[in-house]
Every structure is written in structure tokens, then in C-alpha cells.
MARMI-694322 format. One record per residue (C-alpha): x, y, z; residue in one letter. Coordinates in pm, whole numbers, padded with zeros to 5 digits, always signed. Layout:
BEGIN
XYZA ...
//
This chain:
BEGIN
+01287+02879+00725M +00954+02880+00552F +00663+03124+00599T +00310+03130+00488F -00022+03302+00576A -00352+03144+00676L -00636+03379+00589L -00997+03264+00651N -00930+02900+00562A -01221+02671+00534Q -01252+02309+00597A -01220+02085+00296E -01333+01758+00404N -01400+01481+00136I -01768+01425+00088T -01876+01051+00064I -02262+01077+00046F -02474+01400+00033T -02706+01406-00270T -03036+01228-00320D -02869+01028-00589N -02598+00934-00338D -02831+00792-00083W -02991+00560-00345T -02688+00327-00283N -02785+00259+00067C -03002-00025+00181N -03194-00106+00500S -03065-00334+00784S -03196-00415+01122G -03521-00292+01256S -03518+00056+01072L -03591+00142+00725T -03421+00393+00498F -03492+00578+00179Q -03358+00861-00008D -03558+01181-00018T -03507+01518-00187N -03781+01673+00050A -03502+01757+00286V -03143+01867+00246D -02935+01940+00539L -02617+02085+00342D -02745+02230+00021G -02493+02044-00179V -02597+01924-00539T -02265+01766-00637V -02236+01378-00595N -01997+01254-00331G -01715+01017-00404I -01916+00713-00292G -02141+00763-00593N -02063+00571-00938A -02115+00921-01083N -01900+01112-00833A -01889+01481-00927G -02188+01488-01136A -02475+01724-01043T -02799+01587-00909S -03073+01716-00674S -02981+01764-00317G -03136+01526-00058G -03093+01315+00240A -03139+00972+00369L -03482+00952+00551Q -03485+00714+00847V -03803+00551+00987S -03901+00633+01355P -03694+00506+01647I -03838+00193+01788I -03716-00015+02092P -03376-00175+01999C -03050-00300+02165N -02724-00113+02142W -02637-00103+01764G -02923-00336+01663Q -03094-00070+01452A -02807-00058+01197G -02588-00069+01020P -02659+00066+00671V -02431-00064+00393F -02358+00063+00044D -02545-00181-00185V -02229-00283-00382T -01974-00201-00106G -01756+00097-00079A -01568+00190-00411N -01203+00268-00452G -01232+00631-00398A -01401+00590-00064V -01132+00338+00049I -00864+00569-00055A -01020+00848+00128A -01040+00645+00458L -00713+00458+00428A -00487+00669+00224G -00384+00736-00147S -00301+00396-00300G -00519+00179-00079A -00788-00024-00273G -00912-00360-00381Y -00650-00618-00484G -00380-00491-00247S -00314-00523+00119P -00502-00250+00332L -00272-00033+00545P -00325+00045+00900A -00492+00407+00931Q -00681+00621+01152T -00913+00921+01068G -01211+01119+01149T -01564+01099+00981M -01833+01344+01017Y -02208+01284+00966V -02503+01556+00994D -02836+01432+01101Y -03148+01552+01268T -03199+01417+01632L -03482+01172+01638P -03781+01243+01857D -03811+01030+02179H -04161+01132+02248S -04249+00771+02371L -03946+00695+02591A -03574+00731+02604G -03276+00931+02734S -02975+00884+02522Y -02866+00884+02147F -02529+00858+01970A -02456+00791+01600L -02160+00573+01515G -01996+00447+01193I -01959+00073+01108F -01685-00059+00877I -01638-00413+00772Q -01382-00572+00541Y -01152-00881+00517D -01099-01017+00856G -01247-00710+01054N -01587-00652+01151W -01771-00367+01324G -01460-00123+01345L -01555+00251+01394G -01663+00479+01686G -01941+00688+01787Q -01989+01061+01916D -02171+01116+02246W -02112+01502+02215S -02214+01613+01868P -02229+01988+01774V -02567+02139+01760D -02596+02308+01426L -02960+02466+01497G -03304+02393+01392P -03417+02280+01028V -03747+02248+00881S -03853+01886+00772T -04195+01751+00656P -04238+01638+01020S -04178+01977+01152G -03872+02155+01303I -03596+01932+01411Q -03254+02001+01555E -02949+01937+01332K -02636+01792+01465Y -02284+01701+01341R -02126+01397+01470A -01740+01368+01464T -01644+01016+01473I -01317+00880+01482P -01216+00539+01320Y -00914+00297+01302S -00833+00048+01015L -00637-00254+01089N -00386-00369+00817A -00489-00679+00623T -00239-00968+00572T -00394-01047+00233G -00537-00831-00052N -00857-00644+00022L -01161-00813-00148S -01455-00640+00010Y -01526-00323+00214F -01857-00215+00354S -01936+00124+00523L -02255+00214+00722G -02357+00355+01051F -02499+00232+01381W -02707+00415+01640I -02675+00365+02014F -02998+00462+02183T -03293+00382+02399D -03522+00633+02211Y -03863+00546+02113Q -04037+00795+01880G -04304+00866+01609T -04135+01088+01348N -03898+01001+01070V -03551+01169+01086W -03275+01242+00835Y -02913+01178+00786I -02689+01379+00533D -02332+01485+00441N -02117+01195+00531I -01748+01324+00496S -01392+01235+00593V -01126+01469+00709A -00816+01467+00477P -00569+01224+00620L -00224+01318+00726P +00022+01220+00489I +00213+00882+00581T +00566+00967+00695I +00823+00761+00505I +01190+00795+00579P +01393+00963+00296A +01649+00729+00157P +02028+00739+00244V +02251+00696-00062Y +02620+00592-00029P +02851+00811-00198L +03205+00692-00120F +03270+00397+00089N +03516+00157-00089T +03886+00148-00175Y +03788+00199-00533D +03579+00499-00445D +03865+00686-00271F +04133+00564-00523K +03951+00719-00819N +03972+01104-00803G +04027+01189-00445W +04352+01398-00417T +04524+01618-00133A +04399+01971-00124S +04623+02186+00095G +04725+01874+00301G +05026+01665+00306D +04868+01340+00184L +04537+01174+00070A +04565+00820-00006L +04306+00525-00058A +04347+00278+00221D +04246-00101+00181N +04353-00192+00521T +04050-00046+00727W +03697+00026+00670S +03405+00142+00894V +03157-00103+00770D +03358-00341+00526G +03131-00238+00221S +03227-00398-00095T +02990-00205-00306T +03095+00110-00468N +02914+00431-00375G +02719+00659-00632L +03009+00901-00618G +03258+00661-00787N +03334+00803-01142T +03468+00461-01257N +03197+00216-01162A +02920+00381-00943P +02715+00111-00754G +02940-00175-00876A +02958-00471-00640T +03253-00691-00542G +03493-00402-00483A +03761-00395-00217T +03652-00245+00112S +03849+00058+00216G +03870+00426+00329S +04051+00743+00276L +04367+00797+00491L +04451+01177+00547L +04773+01332+00668D +04834+01680+00733W +05097+01879+00935S +05096+02196+01150S +05152+02389+00843V +04813+02315+00710E +04627+02291+01028A +04358+02564+01053G +04059+02638+00836Y +04040+02502+00494G +04002+02210+00248T +04226+01906+00302I +04097+01668+00034A +03926+01712-00306A +03700+01459-00452G +03639+01368-00810P +03448+01606-01051T +03092+01466-01071E +02924+01664-01364Q +02924+01349-01577N +02788+01107-01291N +02410+01120-01310P +02379+00866-01019A +02573+01113-00789F +02399+01423-00902L +02043+01282-00871Q +02134+01152-00506A +02265+01503-00389I +02038+01729-00603A +01720+01538-00676P +01515+01668-00951G +01808+01816-01157Y +01763+01841-01536D +01992+01583-01669A +02003+01744-02006N +02127+02090-01904T +02258+02004-01544L +02048+02260-01410A +01917+02215-01054S +01616+02370-00902P +01801+02354-00572G +01802+02084-00300A +01900+02054+00073Y +01974+01753+00279G +02227+01587+00519N +02569+01456+00421I +02697+01194+00667Y +03068+01123+00709V +03243+00865+00915D +03586+00960+01052Y +03836+00871+01306S +03933+01144+01540Q +04291+01272+01471P +04543+01275+01748D +04650+01615+01889N +04986+01502+02032S +05141+01797+01879G +04899+02033+02039G +04544+02178+01963G +04209+02195+02138S +03930+02162+01884Y +03869+01961+01564F +03575+02002+01323E +03526+01801+00989L +03278+01943+00729G +03214+01938+00362M +03247+02203+00084A +03078+02188-00245L +03192+02373-00571S +02985+02400-00891Y +02894+02648-01166A +02567+02736-00983G +02778+02890-00690N +03042+03027-00904G +03280+02730-00862Y +03347+02878-00501S +03332+02677-00201Y +03361+02997+00004W +03035+03132-00105N +02764+02961+00108N +02892+02626+00028S +03095+02519+00338I +02896+02311+00571F +02983+02181+00923F +02810+01917+01149P +02476+01988+01316S +02582+01696+01540K +02852+01422+01576T +02784+01074+01696T +03036+00838+01862D +03014+00507+01682L +03198+00337+01962H +03455+00161+01732I +03807+00257+01664Q +04023+00245+01341D +04320+00040+01306N +04529+00305+01463G +04339+00305+01772G +04151+00623+01716Y +03779+00668+01812E +03542+00668+01511V +03246+00939+01489F +02971+01020+01239R +02923+01385+01137A +02576+01481+01023T +02637+01785+00795I +02338+01977+00673P +02387+02126+00319Y +02179+02310+00053N +02226+02325-00328I +02158+02672-00479Q +01947+02671-00792A +02158+02679-01101G +02403+02480-01307Y +02591+02186-01174L +02881+02191-01408Y +03202+02100-01238G +03044+01966-00934F +03324+01873-00679T +03297+01787-00304P +03572+01877-00066Y +03660+01751+00295I +03694+02064+00493F +03846+02110+00841V +03832+02378+01112N +04083+02281+01367S +04401+02388+01564D +04533+02021+01594Y +04886+01952+01506Q +04861+01570+01444P +05153+01335+01413T +04938+01047+01263N +04686+01016+00987G +04318+00980+01024F +04045+00786+00814H +03735+00916+00632V +03485+00659+00525D +03117+00601+00442N +03042+00935+00298I +02660+00935+00229S +02366+01166+00158V +01996+01209+00226S +01843+01480+00012S +01535+01632-00110A +01426+01913-00342P +01303+02250-00179P +00994+02185+00056P +00646+02250-00071I +00387+02328+00201L +00020+02352+00208S -00216+02450+00484A -00594+02407+00551G -00849+02386+00803M -01018+02096+00960N -01276+02223+01200G -01088+02451+01429T -00760+02285+01362N -00487+02391+01122L -00351+02106+00912V -00012+02165+00765I +00097+01924+00493Q +00396+01918+00276G +00655+01725+00073T +01031+01701+00057N +01094+01676+00440G +01431+01501+00543L +01511+01211+00757T +01640+01304+01109G +01533+01668+01092C +01287+01840+01337K +01095+02157+01297Y +00956+02430+01521N +00602+02588+01422L +00575+02944+01505L +00262+03183+01469S +00178+03537+01495T -00103+03775+01383T +00152+04051+01334N +00389+04007+01048L +00583+04293+01158A +00699+04125+01491L +01061+03995+01489P +01055+03621+01456V +01210+03591+01803A +00878+03719+01931N +00649+03474+01739W +00456+03218+01948T +00592+02863+01951A +00308+02643+01857V +00516+02327+01853S +00876+02275+01928I +01113+01989+01808G +00832+01794+01627V +00986+01496+01399P +01013+01608+01037F +01104+01273+00877N +01054+01315+00497G +00982+01292+00224P +00635+01388+00337T +00515+01531+00674F +00189+01650+00843S +00124+01849+01153A -00210+01952+01318T -00251+02239+01582T -00512+02467+01693N -00578+02777+01479A -00546+03081+01697F -00699+03335+01447S -00860+03343+01124S -00589+03579+01004S -00252+03431+01119S +00082+03387+00978F +00290+03068+01049Y +00662+02997+01001R +00826+02652+01006I +01197+02651+01122K +01376+02328+01028V +01637+02220+01278Q 
//
């Protein structure tokens, strides 16, 4: 569970064009004419936007001056394009990190903002909307418009007092099949206005994009005959033997937990066959895996980000997946639960100290082993405490009152893991945008909120429930209830 506070957060949109120098990159198109001017500045910003070749440099504030509105059909007064086409920074802001010329453009959606003074319609007209225009390989005229802009109040211009508005304009980009070779950005007007005064555009920006969700990888740890033959032993049970007569998936590639040849191909498929009697039935370990401290492939998979030189881990969490055949209870019993226990220096070599993990769910795989027993998959959440990984050993743990007369199989032990989550929060208008890294495939989260940190967690307001949390990155947007609020993410 992770908690953070949001105190008077402000919007942090990415500015594309805002200064007088920025607007020199725009040219005229259609029936209107445009020119940069420092006589009007709608936002007071003197730092060049990312659309400028000298982005981040200081220059005089300014705006784009637009000639008076004249009769035109829908959209025929625009668009206005950047002279040389949008640069890489603009493309990355619109399409996501890594997007740019020379590579395929990914599909993406987002929001752009444009400040402008409303043109006069002293001669005629009843409607006006500002929209954006995006053009690139195989795509023409993408973008939207805003018919309900936010009124930001009056501003002084050389033509007199004009009303300033902010347009909030959604856009969608289609993925390209080939590499991106050109990208133009401009704006349309949709209007029947006819006027006599010039008007102004300023402060084109884009909201920070939600982070693209990419499933965290799942790494096989033990799934072949060789995996279970090297290092797995009985631990409190009668027998633990590698079995080459049955396998869940027939894999012939060693898992990363194999201490003999991790990841080697051409191995014999197999599983681990476990037997235990009524004497051992109850609560405890039934099989011990090999010690993994000298196996960097395994340690990186289960505790990503660990220091390979000192074996120190900053901590990690994730899911361990175990396929197993349900033991018989012909000798008696009513419950069976299969889990994992982890022992290493960082937890005092004790799997009794916050290191015994049982499934959050089990899934029937609708297959049977060669003994006719149904096969299930256990999803077992785990966490690695910060500390040293010397002597790292996995154990198979049981919690059961079964008294089986036949053995059961364990196979296909795998892991999906991540370092401790890192969260950040910011405002996009009145919406709270929560972004972070190190999420996990298959997890969900509840977002809770309160303005009173003294309240018990049970009394916090549920902002969202069961939202997918598919790592390693994640993003959520919700309405911010207060300028001084606390938020808590509870991972399921």
C-alpha cells in the first residue's frame, strides 16, 4: 500500500509554441494571414517552447497575430503549419517517448490546449471554434476542435479589449506502417464570422501523456527434468524426485533457476514428483530448491535491480506462478494449499519471518497429469526485503490436512517481478494524473482519497476500484476533490 499527498499541485503541460520567436516558425495558409508579434502576450512566458529550434532559450514574449476573419467555408481559413515540420520533441510530446522520424509512429491519443482572443464578428456570424490539424505519412487532417472553450477573461490588445479563451482539443494519432518521414502541425478555424479586427493565438501546449502500459515479463524458473534433478530435495516430506514422464507444457528449455545450465535448450521435459505421508501433512515445507546465490539469471528475475557485486537487493515484489496437480485425499482431509517460502540473508535465512507466501488465486488449467489428477496454477504474490541475497533458497510450502496415498506433480515455476513502485502525481486542469513505474502484470489497484490523514484507511473514499495495474508502468486519471488531499494506492 503506497500513500502520497497532493498539495496545491499545478498543471504542468508541455509548451510547444508561446514566445514571439516561437511564432516566427509559422507560415500563412488559406485566406488568412499570420505574423508573430510582441505587442500582445497572452501568457507572459519568455522561455521558448519545444517547437522552437532553440527550445528553452529566453526570448521576448509574444503571440501569433491573425488577420481579421473573412467569409470562408468550414476549415478553409487554415491550417497553419510549422515551416520545417514539427521537430522530434513535438512528435515525442504528442505520440510518446521514443516516437520520432525514421521509425514507425505508434497510435496515441492526447489533449492539446490553445489560448486565443475571440475574433470579432461585427459584420456577420454566429459560431466559432478552434481546432488543430495534424498531417503525416498516410494521414491527413487528424485532430479535433473545441466548441465550448473556457473563458479566461478580458485582455488588452492594440485593437482594444478582447476576450481570451482556452480551447481544450482532443487528438488521435494512427499508427504508421512504415517509418515516419514528415509531420506537420497547425490549426483550423470553424466559423461563419466576419470581422474587421486582428486577433491573437498563444500558448499551444499538450498534456503529459499517460504512460504506455507494457506487460511485465514472466520468466521461467524451473520447468524441465534437468531443472528439478539439480538441487531439489525433500524437506520434511517423504520423497521429492525429478520425473521425466510428465510435464505441463513439454518445455525443453531450462528455466533460469537451473544451477547447472540456466536457459539451455534441448533439455528433457519433466516435472517434480512429490510424495508425503500423513506424518508430514499439515503446515510446512515439503521440498527445497537449490541455493541460487551464484546464479545471476535467477536473482535478476526474482529481485530485479540487485547489485551483482555485493548481492544486495533494494527490495522487490511480484508473482510466482506454480502449476501443480491436486493431490488425492483418499486417506482423509478437506483443504490443500500450495505456496512458496523464500530464505536468504536479508531475512535472516528464515522462511518463517514474512517469507511464506500463499496464492492470491488458483486457476484450473483443465488438464490432468499422468495419474489422472486435475492440474491448477497458483498465483503467489511475494516480496523481497531489502538486504543481502546470500544463500537464497526457494521452498515449496504446503498448508493442508490431506493424507494422500499417491504423489502429485509440480511444474512450470515462473516469476513476474519488479523493483519497489515509484509514484508521481500532478494536475491536468482539474484532474489528478497519477503515474508510476514498476507495476505488475495481472495486478489491480484501488485508489483511495481523504482530506483528513487521521482517518482510518477503512474510512477513506474509494476513488476507483479494481483498476488494471499492468506493469511495468501505469497511469490513472481522476477528478481532484480538493487542493489539499491525500491519496493511497492499494495493490490487489
